[in-house]
C-alpha positions as CSV (number, residue, x, y, z in Angstrom):
1,M,26.5,-20.9,-14.4
2,A,30.2,-20.9,-15.2
3,I,31.1,-22.3,-18.5
4,L,34.5,-21.9,-20.1
5,W,34.2,-21.1,-23.8
6,V,36.9,-20.8,-26.3
7,A,35.9,-18.4,-29.1
8,M,37.8,-18.7,-32.4
9,S,37.9,-16.4,-35.3
10,F,39.9,-16.9,-38.5
11,S,40.9,-14.9,-41.5
12,F,42.6,-15.8,-44.8
13,K,45.5,-13.7,-46.0
14,P,47.0,-14.4,-49.4
15,K,50.8,-14.8,-49.4
16,Q,53.0,-13.7,-52.3
17,A,52.3,-16.7,-54.4
18,A,48.8,-16.8,-55.9
19,T,48.4,-20.5,-55.2
20,N,48.9,-20.4,-51.4
21,C,47.5,-18.4,-48.6
22,Q,47.9,-18.3,-44.8
23,I,45.1,-18.7,-42.3
24,I,45.2,-16.9,-39.0
25,L,43.3,-18.5,-36.2
26,T,42.7,-16.2,-33.1
27,F,41.4,-17.6,-29.8
28,K,39.7,-15.8,-27.0
29,H,38.8,-17.5,-23.7
30,V,35.6,-16.7,-21.9
31,V,34.0,-17.9,-18.6
32,G,30.3,-17.5,-18.8
33,T,30.0,-14.0,-20.3
34,E,33.3,-12.6,-18.9
35,T,36.7,-12.7,-20.5
36,L,39.0,-15.2,-18.7
37,K,41.4,-13.5,-16.3
38,L,43.9,-15.6,-14.5
39,D,44.3,-15.3,-10.7
40,S,42.3,-12.1,-10.4
41,V,38.6,-13.0,-10.8
42,T,36.5,-15.4,-8.8
43,Y,34.0,-17.2,-10.9
44,K,31.1,-19.4,-9.7
45,N,30.2,-22.9,-11.0
46,D,26.6,-24.2,-11.4
47,L,26.4,-25.0,-7.7
48,G,27.4,-21.4,-6.7
49,Q,30.8,-22.6,-5.5
50,P,33.6,-20.1,-6.1
51,F,36.7,-20.9,-8.2
52,T,39.7,-19.1,-9.7
53,I,41.8,-20.1,-12.7
54,S,45.5,-19.7,-12.3
55,K,46.8,-21.5,-15.4
56,F,45.1,-22.3,-18.7
57,K,47.0,-24.1,-21.4
58,Y,46.1,-26.6,-24.1
59,Y,47.3,-28.1,-27.3
60,L,45.7,-27.9,-30.7
61,S,46.6,-30.3,-33.5
62,N,45.5,-32.2,-36.6
63,F,43.9,-29.4,-38.5
64,H,41.5,-30.4,-41.2
65,F,40.0,-28.1,-43.8
66,K,37.4,-29.0,-46.4
67,N,37.1,-26.8,-49.5
68,A,33.9,-26.1,-51.5
69,G,34.9,-28.8,-54.0
70,G,35.0,-31.4,-51.2
71,K,38.8,-31.7,-51.1
72,D,40.3,-32.4,-47.7
73,I,43.5,-30.6,-46.5
74,F,45.3,-31.8,-43.4
75,I,47.9,-29.9,-41.4
76,N,49.6,-32.1,-38.9
77,E,51.2,-29.4,-36.8
78,S,50.7,-29.0,-33.0
79,F,50.4,-25.6,-31.2
80,I,50.2,-24.8,-27.5
81,I,47.8,-22.1,-26.5
82,D,48.7,-20.4,-23.2
83,E,46.5,-17.8,-21.6
84,D,49.6,-16.1,-20.1
85,E,51.1,-15.6,-23.6
86,D,49.1,-13.4,-25.9
87,G,51.1,-14.4,-28.9
88,S,50.2,-18.0,-28.5
89,K,46.5,-17.3,-28.9
90,Q,47.1,-16.6,-32.6
91,I,48.1,-19.4,-34.9
92,I,49.3,-18.8,-38.4
93,L,48.9,-21.7,-40.8
94,K,51.1,-20.8,-43.8
95,T,50.8,-23.5,-46.4
96,I,47.1,-23.6,-47.2
97,A,46.0,-23.8,-50.9
98,E,44.0,-20.8,-51.9
99,G,40.3,-21.6,-52.2
100,N,36.9,-21.4,-50.7
101,Y,36.7,-23.5,-47.5
102,T,33.5,-24.7,-46.0
103,S,34.7,-26.2,-42.7
104,V,37.6,-26.5,-40.3
105,D,38.1,-28.9,-37.4
106,F,40.9,-29.8,-35.1
107,I,41.8,-31.8,-32.0
108,I,42.1,-30.1,-28.6
109,G,45.1,-32.0,-27.4
110,V,47.3,-34.3,-29.4
111,D,46.5,-37.7,-30.9
112,S,47.8,-40.8,-29.3
113,I,50.7,-41.3,-31.7
114,H,52.1,-37.8,-31.1
115,N,51.4,-38.1,-27.4
116,C,53.7,-41.1,-27.1
117,S,56.5,-39.4,-29.0
């Protein structure tokens, strides 16, 4: 069974000011149990049919963090993740208030308003 997974890890790194920190989101792409490799590996789908992946790009946008006190923090930036560019698989969000966060969510793609602009 070939399923493409996007694994994400993140870390909080305080900036100079005590009231702000930066969050680093790191993405790793996996097909089944193997790390995604473009144009060099033949994977199989659920029907046993072979396929290869030559390009893998997507947008991430509308980041939403919720802290332990229930406060919502929104970051309306968009980022493109490109498997060909290692640097694009690490996103640094620099203007996050220091605190204890209980959840993060985001959109894969862009919302309709930004898509039209």
